C-alpha positions in Angstrom: 44.2 5.7 246.4 41.4 7.9 245.2 40.8 11.5 246.2 39.0 11.8 249.5 35.9 13.2 247.8 35.5 10.1 245.7 35.4 7.9 248.8 32.0 9.4 249.6 30.6 8.2 246.3 30.9 4.6 247.3 27.5 2.9 247.1 25.8 2.4 250.4 25.4 -1.3 249.5 29.1 -1.6 249.2 29.5 -3.7 252.3 26.7 -6.2 251.7 27.0 -9.6 250.1 26.2 -9.9 246.4 24.1 -13.0 245.7 25.4 -13.1 242.1 29.0 -13.5 243.2 30.5 -16.4 245.0 29.6 -16.5 248.7 32.4 -15.7 251.1 32.9 -18.7 253.2 36.1 -19.3 255.1 36.9 -22.1 252.7 36.6 -20.0 249.6 38.5 -17.2 251.1 41.3 -19.5 252.1 41.6 -20.5 248.5 41.8 -16.9 247.5 45.0 -16.7 249.6 46.3 -19.7 247.7 46.4 -22.0 250.7 44.6 -25.2 251.6 41.5 -25.0 253.7 41.8 -25.2 257.4 40.8 -28.8 258.3 38.0 -29.2 260.8 40.1 -29.9 263.8 41.5 -27.7 266.6 39.2 -26.4 269.2 36.5 -23.7 269.6 37.9 -20.8 271.6 36.3 -17.5 272.8 37.3 -14.6 270.5 40.5 -12.8 271.2 39.5 -9.9 268.9 36.1 -8.3 268.1 34.9 -5.9 265.5 32.5 -3.9 267.6 31.3 -1.2 265.2 29.9 0.8 263.6 26.8 -0.1 261.7 27.1 0.9 258.0 30.8 1.8 258.6 32.4 -1.0 256.6 32.5 -3.8 259.1 31.5 -6.5 256.6 34.3 -5.4 254.2 36.8 -5.5 257.0 35.8 -9.0 258.2 35.9 -10.4 254.6 39.3 -8.9 254.0 40.6 -10.3 257.3 39.3 -13.8 256.6 41.8 -14.0 253.7 44.5 -14.2 256.3 45.4 -17.8 257.2 45.7 -17.0 260.9 42.2 -15.6 261.2 39.1 -17.6 261.7 35.8 -15.7 262.0 32.1 -16.3 262.5 30.2 -15.5 259.3 27.1 -14.2 261.0 26.8 -11.6 263.8 26.4 -13.6 267.1 25.0 -10.5 269.0 26.2 -12.2 272.2 27.1 -9.1 274.3 23.8 -7.3 273.4 21.0 -9.8 272.7 22.2 -13.2 273.6 24.2 -12.6 276.8 21.9 -14.8 279.0 22.8 -17.8 276.9 26.2 -17.8 278.6 29.9 -18.1 277.5 29.5 -21.8 276.7 26.9 -21.0 274.0 29.2 -18.2 272.7 32.1 -20.5 272.4 30.0 -23.1 270.6 29.2 -20.6 267.8 32.9 -20.0 267.2 34.9 -21.8 264.4 37.5 -24.3 265.4 41.0 -22.9 265.5 44.5 -24.2 265.6 47.2 -23.0 267.9 48.3 -19.6 266.8 45.1 -18.7 264.9 42.9 -15.8 266.0 39.2 -16.2 266.6 37.1 -13.2 265.7 33.5 -12.1 265.3 31.8 -8.8 264.3 28.6 -7.3 265.8 28.5 -3.6 265.0 25.7 -2.9 267.6 28.2 -3.6 270.4 29.7 -0.1 270.1 26.4 1.5 271.0 25.4 -1.0 273.7 25.9 0.3 277.2 26.5 -3.1 278.8 28.9 -4.4 276.1 32.2 -2.9 277.4 31.7 -4.3 280.9 30.6 -7.7 279.6 33.5 -8.1 277.2 35.9 -7.0 279.9 34.6 -9.6 282.2 35.1 -12.3 279.5 38.7 -11.2 278.9 40.2 -7.9 279.8 42.9 -8.2 277.1 40.3 -8.5 274.2 41.4 -6.4 271.2 38.6 -4.2 269.8 38.3 -2.8 266.3 35.9 0.0 265.4 35.3 0.9 261.7 34.2 4.6 261.6 32.9 6.6 258.8 31.7 10.2 258.2 28.7 10.3 260.5 26.6 12.3 258.0 27.1 9.7 255.2 26.7 6.9 257.8 23.3 8.3 258.8 22.1 8.5 255.2 23.3 5.0 254.5 21.6 3.7 257.6 18.3 5.4 256.6 18.7 4.0 253.0 19.0 0.5 254.3 15.9 0.9 256.5 14.0 2.4 253.6 14.8 -0.6 251.4 13.1 -2.8 253.9 10.3 -0.4 255.0 9.4 1.9 252.0 6.6 3.5 254.0 8.8 5.2 256.6 8.9 9.1 256.7 11.6 11.0 254.7 15.1 11.4 256.2 14.4 15.1 256.7 11.3 14.4 258.8 13.1 11.8 261.0 16.3 13.9 261.4 14.7 16.9 263.1 12.8 17.4 266.3 11.9 20.8 265.0 12.7 21.6 261.4 12.0 25.4 261.8 14.3 25.7 264.7 16.8 23.3 263.1 16.8 21.0 266.1 18.4 17.7 265.3 16.7 14.6 266.8 19.7 12.9 268.4 17.5 10.2 269.8 16.9 8.7 266.3 19.3 5.8 266.1 20.6 6.8 262.6 21.8 10.1 264.1 22.8 8.8 267.6 25.1 6.0 266.3 27.3 8.7 264.7 28.0 10.5 268.0 31.2 8.4 268.3 32.7 10.4 271.2 29.7 9.7 273.3 29.9 5.9 272.8 33.7 5.8 273.1 33.6 7.3 276.6 31.7 4.2 277.7 34.4 1.9 276.3 37.3 3.9 277.8 36.0 3.2 281.3 36.9 -0.5 280.7 39.6 -0.6 278.0 42.8 1.4 277.4 43.0 3.2 274.1 45.9 0.9 273.1 43.5 -2.0 272.9 41.1 -0.3 270.5 41.9 0.2 266.8 39.9 2.8 264.8 39.7 1.9 261.1 38.7 4.6 258.5 35.7 3.3 256.6 36.6 5.8 253.8 40.2 4.5 253.5 39.1 0.9 253.6 37.5 1.7 250.2 40.3 4.0 248.8 43.3 2.2 250.2 42.3 -1.3 251.5 45.8 -2.6 251.7 47.0 0.4 253.7 44.2 0.0 256.3 44.7 -3.8 256.4 48.4 -3.3 257.2 47.3 -1.4 260.3 44.8 -4.0 261.3 47.2 -6.9 260.9 49.8 -5.1 262.9 47.3 -4.4 265.7 46.3 -8.0 265.8 49.9 -9.2 265.9 49.6 -10.9 262.5 52.1 -11.1 259.7 51.2 -8.7 256.9 49.9 -11.3 254.5 46.8 -9.4 253.1 48.4 -6.8 250.8 47.9 -4.9 247.5 48.1 -8.1 245.6 44.8 -9.3 247.1 42.7 -6.3 245.8 41.6 -4.7 242.7 39.3 -1.7 242.4 36.0 -2.3 240.7 35.2 1.0 238.9 31.6 0.2 238.2 30.8 -0.6 241.9 33.2 2.0 243.3 34.9 -0.1 245.8 37.5 -2.8 246.2 37.1 -6.5 245.4 39.2 -9.5 246.5 40.9 -11.0 243.5 39.4 -14.3 242.4 41.1 -17.5 243.3 42.2 -19.8 240.5 39.4 -22.3 241.0 36.6 -19.8 241.1 34.9 -18.1 238.2 34.0 -15.0 240.1 35.9 -12.6 242.3 34.4 -11.8 245.6 33.1 -8.3 245.7 31.2 -6.9 248.6 27.9 -5.4 247.7 25.0 -5.5 245.4 25.9 -5.0 241.7 25.0 -1.3 241.8 24.8 -0.5 245.5 21.8 1.2 246.9 21.3 4.7 245.5 21.1 7.2 248.4 17.9 9.3 248.3 18.6 13.0 247.5 18.8 14.8 250.8 18.1 18.5 251.1 21.5 20.3 251.1 20.3 22.5 254.1 19.7 19.3 256.1 23.2 18.0 255.2 24.6 21.4 256.3 22.8 21.3 259.6 23.8 17.7 260.3 27.5 18.6 259.6 27.2 21.4 262.0 25.6 19.1 264.6 28.3 16.5 264.3 31.3 18.8 264.1 31.9 19.3 267.9 31.5 15.6 268.5 33.9 14.7 265.6 36.5 17.1 267.0 36.1 15.5 270.5 36.4 12.1 268.9 39.6 13.1 267.1 41.0 14.4 270.4 40.1 11.2 272.3 41.6 8.9 269.7 44.5 11.0 268.6 43.4 10.5 265.0 42.0 13.1 262.6 39.6 11.4 260.2 39.2 14.7 258.2 35.4 14.4 257.8 35.1 18.2 257.9 37.2 18.4 254.7 34.8 16.4 252.6 32.7 18.3 250.2 29.8 15.9 249.4 28.2 13.7 252.0 26.2 11.7 249.5 
């Protein structure tokens, strides 16, 4: 594992697909695990486990790592059922799921669920024993990464500094801006705890998913009741990109790495802004640590870029 400070240097594009590398379909990933592909039989089932958040936390990486497991079948795209497509009904939701055999787990990931007020109630009414996974990351880094992604699509947007403050002189953070609001994890978690016990929610460290993917994957597999099949032997660390890759299968010329070749470079953010953001998030982080019983040590990190 790397030093915690190094985790922060992972490119913001780390969790996005790289068009130059082989695409990560279930079939290709199944070969990476050295097994034959799951034949197209079995039945479509509603998911027993969901990756519900957070945006820019490392949810794509987690899903791709999980899909190596022979007992996991996952939807490749984000169905957005419990936020945008709920009126389509459970039958539609089931229809977008992959076919599974007895004993396999059906999963999907839609990171916006974590910040959607109606999502906990809706998921609970589908199945109250649904297992929930939340990948969390230092909220300051997460906000910058979120902004960087938006900037790449809309270069004309104001600077991060302008959007982050209601009043720069007074140092008032604009908590209504989604890039900031998503990182107030304690606030969103309260909503989920009204419907689900803490024992049904697993919090994965987005930082450790980069520095120690096998360690985090062991926890995830245990939580899902899976055999620990995804281990150290599935990963190697790509020093150029600064994050882990899945080792290439014998019949493929390229390993599957998550992310664009270089990752998006974060814009340089005024250190004073970083300092104020850290101060803003600190009480919420502490509350989150108390609620989850886990200390993610975001306060110990020197650099948030």
